Structures are given as structure tokens and as C-alpha cells.
C-alpha positions in Angstrom: 20.6 154.4 25.9 23.8 156.1 27.5 23.5 159.0 25.1 19.8 159.6 25.9 20.7 159.5 29.7 23.5 162.2 29.0 21.3 164.2 26.9 18.5 164.2 29.5 21.0 165.2 32.3 22.3 168.1 30.0 18.7 169.2 29.6 18.0 169.1 33.3 21.0 170.9 34.1 20.3 173.6 31.6 16.7 174.1 32.8 17.9 174.3 36.5 20.6 177.0 35.6 18.1 178.9 33.6 15.8 178.9 36.6 18.5 180.1 38.9 19.6 183.0 36.8 16.1 184.0 36.0 15.1 184.1 39.6 18.4 185.6 41.1 16.7 188.3 43.0 14.1 186.1 44.8 16.6 183.4 45.6 19.1 185.8 47.0 16.5 186.8 49.8 17.1 185.6 53.2 14.8 182.8 54.7 14.3 181.6 58.1 12.8 178.0 58.4 10.5 177.6 61.3 9.2 174.3 62.8 6.0 174.9 64.7 4.7 171.8 66.4 1.6 172.4 68.5 2.7 170.5 71.6 6.5 172.2 71.6 7.5 175.7 71.4 8.3 176.9 67.8 11.9 176.5 66.7 13.7 178.6 64.1 16.8 177.9 62.0 19.6 180.3 61.2 18.6 182.8 58.4 20.1 181.5 55.0 19.7 182.5 51.6 17.1 180.7 49.6 19.4 179.4 47.0 21.4 177.8 49.6 18.4 176.0 51.1 17.5 174.9 47.7 20.9 173.5 46.9 21.2 171.9 50.3 17.9 170.1 49.8 18.9 169.0 46.4 22.2 167.6 47.8 20.5 165.8 50.6 18.0 164.3 48.2 20.9 163.1 46.0 22.8 161.6 49.0 19.6 159.7 50.1 19.1 158.4 46.7 22.7 157.2 46.5 22.5 155.5 49.9 19.4 153.7 48.9 20.9 152.6 45.5 23.9 151.4 47.2 21.9 149.4 49.8 20.0 147.8 47.0 23.3 147.0 45.1 24.8 145.3 48.1 21.8 143.3 49.0 21.6 142.1 45.4 25.1 141.1 45.3 24.8 139.3 48.6 21.8 137.3 47.0 23.9 136.7 43.9 26.9 135.3 45.9 24.5 133.1 47.9 23.0 131.7 44.7 26.4 131.1 43.2 27.5 129.2 46.4 24.4 127.1 46.3 24.9 126.3 42.6 28.7 125.3 43.3 27.5 123.0 46.0 24.7 121.4 43.7 27.3 120.8 40.9 29.7 119.2 43.3 26.8 116.9 44.5 26.0 116.1 40.9 29.4 115.3 40.1 29.5 112.9 42.9 26.3 111.2 41.9 27.5 111.0 38.4 30.8 109.3 39.4 28.8 106.8 41.5 26.4 106.1 38.7 29.3 105.6 36.1 30.9 103.0 38.4 27.6 101.2 38.8 26.9 101.0 35.0 28.1 97.8 33.6 29.4 97.5 30.0 27.7 95.2 27.6 30.4 92.6 27.8 30.0 92.5 31.6 26.2 92.2 31.3 26.7 89.3 28.9 29.0 87.6 31.1 26.8 87.8 34.1 23.5 87.0 32.3 21.4 84.3 34.0 20.5 82.8 30.5 22.6 81.0 27.8 23.1 82.1 24.4 21.0 80.3 22.0 21.7 79.5 18.3 20.0 81.6 15.7 17.8 80.2 13.1 19.2 80.6 9.6 17.0 79.2 7.1 13.4 80.5 7.8 10.8 80.7 5.1 8.3 83.3 5.3 4.9 82.6 3.5 4.1 85.0 0.5 1.0 87.2 1.5 -0.1 87.5 -2.1 -1.0 83.8 -2.3 -3.8 84.0 0.2 
């Protein structure tokens, strides 16, 4: 997957360089950006070459994309840390309950010693009738 990403980036870079070289004359022309809102007087920016405006737009878009990706990463790491903290607390609570339960469980010898009934003797000689006789 990493190689496919690198190949796609190289392809995009190649196509963009091809675009810039083939349109050098048009991109070298100066351009003035104008903002014309109906309720305000029109505003104009400094005259800049078209390729500079194109590259500045690309750079701003890349910076915004990186900012959104970093924001997402930080929020996910905060959620992960909160979930890990909750898991640790639940594991501590489970260990406490397990320790209490192991102290409360009696061994079989303790159960026999504290039993309310007495041990009876077992019957040794019991004859079972043959089922084929009937």
C-alpha cells in the first residue's frame, strides 16, 4: 500500500509539473484578485503572477488539510487515553472483587467441617435385580 501511495504522489507531481511547463506563458501573466460585494466598495489585491496565486492556494489548502488531520489525531488520542484510563480503573476494580471473592470461597475441607449434617455410612452390599428376568 505504501508503494501505491508513493507511485500516486509521483504521478500527481509529474502531471502538475507537465501542466506548469506547458502553460508557462499563461501562468506568467499578472493577475489582480478583486472582491466585489454589493454592499461594500470593491477591493483589489496586489497584482501577482498567476503561478504564484496557484501555488499559494495549493499551500494554503495543504496547511488546512494538515491542521484538520492533526486535530483529528489529537482528539482520537485523547479518546484513547480516556478509554485506557477507564480500562485500568475497571481492571483494578475487578482485581479487588476477585480478591474479596477468593477470601469468601471456602475449601472443601472447610465445607465438610462446617456442614450441618453428619456423614452417614455407605451401603456396601446392594444387589440390583437383573432386568432380563422380567
